[in-house]
N, C-alpha and C positions, 0 to 999 in steps of 0.2 A: 812268482821266485821270487822272491825278497834277495837281490844280485850283489854279492859280495865283491865280485871282481867285476873289472871293467876296462874293456882293448875297445880303442879311441882309435880307427883304420886311416892314415893321413896317407890323400895320393897327391905327387908328381906337383907342385901349383899349393899343394893347402895353404890357406886362408891362415894367418899368421893371429890373428885376433879368435878367430875361432878352437883354436891353439891353445892358446893362451886363456880361451876361457874355461872350457872343460877342464883344463889343469888346477883353473883356480874349483874350480865345486868341487873335482872327484878327489886330485893329489889330497897323501893324507889323510884320507877320512876311507879310505876303500883300497883293493890292491890295483892302482893304477897302471898303464903303459899306453907307448902310443906304437902303432905299427905300422910297417910299409907293406910294400911288395916286394920289396930290397933291403935289406937292411943297408943303413951306412948313409950316407948326405940324402938330406931332402933339403931340395930349393921351397922357399914357403914363396906367398905370390907378394915378398916382400922383395924377392931377388937377393935372401939369406939361404948359409945352409943350416942346419939344424942334423945332428945322429942319432936319427933314431936305431936299436938295435936289437929288435924286436921284427919277427916276418910274420908271415900269417897264419905263422902257428901259431900265434896269442890267440886270434880269434875262436880257435879250437876248445877251449877251455874258457870263457869269458861269461858270465851272470850276464853282462850287457853291453852289446856292440854297439860303438859310434862310428856311423858313417860320416867325417866333416868334412866338408866343400872342399870344395879345391878348385886351381882354374882353368884345367884344361876337363868343366863340366857336361862337356858336348861332344865326346870325341865317349864311345860305351870306354865302359870299367872293364882293364886287364881282366879275362877268362878265370885268370887263379882266382882274382879276390872277386870275385862274382858266382863262383862255388865255393869260398869260402863262409860269403854273408851266404849264401843257401842254407851253407850243412852247418852255422849255428845258428840259425831261426830252426833250420829243421828238427834243432838235440833240445830247440827248449829254450836258446836264447830268446832273449830284448833283444832284438835292431832296434835302431834307431837312428836316424840322420836331419839334420839342418840345414834352412837353406838349400840351397844347390848339393850338398849331400844328398838330397831327396833323389839327385837323379842318378845314381848307384844305386841306389835300392828298385828302382822302378826301371832303371838296366838291369835288375836281377832277378826282377818278374814277383819280389815282394810283393808289390802295389796292387798289380795286378786287383782289380776287385774290389779296394779296399781301398776309404777316402782317404785323403793325404794332404800336404798342402809345404807350398817352397818359399821362395820370396816371392811378391809381387811383383815386380820388374818382369821374373823371367814366364811368372806364369802360362802364359800365352804360347808359349816353346816346350814348357814344359807339357802342355796340354795338349799340345799338334806331336809330340814327339811319342807319347803314352796314352792313347783314346783310351787302353783301358780301367787307366788310375781314379779316381771320381776325386778332381781335383777342390780341394776350397780353399779359393788364392784370397780370403780376406779376413783370416783365422790366425791365428799367434800360434801353434801345435793342434794337432790333432791324433785321440791317443785310440788306436783300435789293438788293445789287447796288451796283443806281441810282437805290434807293428808302432812306431810313434815318431813320428814327423814334425818336425817342426818350421817357422818360420825365419826370414834374416837374420843377422848378425844379431842383435841382443838375445831375439825372441830364443835361438839357441839358450840365452840361458834360462827363459824362463820352461821351454820342456825339458831341462835338464832339471829343474826345482819340481817339477811338475812329477815326476820319478821317482824321484825323491822323496816328495811325497806321498803318492800313492803308493811304491811299495817300502817305506821306512816309517810313514809320517811327520806331521806337520810339526814336530818341538825340531825334528832334522833340520825340516825343510829353509825353520826359519832363523835357524844358530847361524845355517852356511848363508844365505839372504844377509842374517844384519851384518856376519863378517864380509861378504863383499859388496855391501850398503847400498841393496837392492830391494826392488818391492820385493818381498817375499812369496807371493800370490797374484799373479793373476787367471782367468780364464782362462782357458784355451778360445772360448769365440770370440774375445774381446776381438777389436779389428788392429792389424799390423801399425795401418798409420792415422794415427788422431793429432787434430791438426794442434793441439798445444802438450807434448806429454808431461811437459814441464813449465808449472806457473811459474812465469817470468814478470809480467806487470804488477800493480799495483792492485786489480783487482781480481787477479789467480790469486798475485801472491791471499788475499783474502780465502779466496776458496780452496787451497790449501791446508791455511787453518782450520778451517769447517774443518773436512775431510780427516786433518789429525783428533778434532776434538771430536766429530762422526766416534772413525774409533776407541777411544778410550771413555764411548758414552752410548755404544751398542745397547746395554741396561737397560737403556729409555724409551721409550718411543719417540717414537724420529722423523718428519713429515717432511716435504717438499717443501715446504710452507716454512713451517720452524728455519731451515734450513739453508731457505731463501733469505730468510731477513738474517740471518747471524751470518751471513755473508753481505749483508747490508746493498740487496739485488731484488728486482720482479721474480717475480715466480718465471716469466715464461727466459727472461735473462741468465736466471741458474742455472735451469734447463739445459739452455745453450749452449754459458758456456762447461760445465756441466759437462757435457758429450764431448766436445772441443776436448775435455781437457784427461779425461777417463776413456773415450770410447765407450761407453755405457748409463745407464739411465740410473738414477736412484737407489730405482727398488730394487734392480738387480744388483749392483754393487752392494744394495747395505745387505743386501744376500750377503752375497760372496764373502761381505766379511764375519757374521756372522756366523759363518758354519769356521770359517777358515779357525776364529776365534773356539769356538763348541770342541774342535779336531784336538786344537792344543790344551786348552783342559780335562778334553778326556784323558787327553794321554796321559797331562803330567799331573793330575792329581785322580783326588779318589773322594769329590763332589759326584750327588748322585744324581744322575742324567733331568732333574725334575731341578734343582737348584742350575748347572748346567745353563740351562734352557732360559732360566730368568737370569742369570747376570749375563747371555747374550743379547738378551729383546726376543725373545717368544713368549707369546704368552702364558702357554704349556708346555711343557712335554711331550706330547705328542705329534704337536705342531713339530715339534725340535725333531720328532723321530720321522714325522714325512718328508720334509727336506733334505734332514741329511742321509734317508735312506733311496730317494735320487738320486742324491750327489753321490755317491759312494758305494749307491748299493748294500748295502747292510747298516741295522739299527746301532745306536748309536752304546750300545753295551756289549755288543758284538765285535763293532770297532774298539773297543778297549782293551779287550781282550789278546786281542791278536796287535796290537801294535804297544801291549806292555811287554809280551811276550817280544819282539822286537828289540824292544830296549834291552 
């Protein structure tokens, strides 16, 4: 389903940060609404009241339903919310929740037998409460098709952008990320916590510059030794700083960057697949097809046809 309408379920004590985050991603781009158990004043975790006019009936028509995190997540979700979430999933809506919003999905039984994630701080509690869920406690988000879960705080943005990328294409997700001034794509399997997510020292500043240079030069043959030399570091030091800053290896990071760029070129240009492969640094179109099909489940030409129709 290529979603067009989005409903965010906000419980009492909803996290204002998450409310603002999903609003920033979806407002003005989709038919977006916030709904709650009883329309009217809704208290946020900051102690501020906001007015929500939509009730749970909004979940009955949305293509994408988001369960937002709230301060009372350890309490069972209201039966009416459980019924609405189950009904939305049963009729084919995509249902997603990040941070402790995953508790509502688990409480509704939608995560039983599935992989899921939540904020690392609450992983032990979540696992004890919901033993039927296969918890992945150290990843940014988990995509189980019709049910998607994300980790805490800003990882909610990663989950939302992943959903937009999955259903509407890389160009749409990248445009939103640029407006929000956030990374356009982080792989779901990336660690929730890395030692230095934002380069801050002189050495890390050099690393940031090297990563930016590598993104602009994906067509080149990029090696660990070459990148380390550009960062003015030994191979061992570079690998350690790279892992601290990205939570990934250079090989995995470069592959992700190349596939990200390939998606965008396939959506926004008519370049032959062979030329797309060359521009993103694959030595042959067959290698691009192999990696692309593994990531997207379809070959590049099929992907291009699908997302050109979406646009």
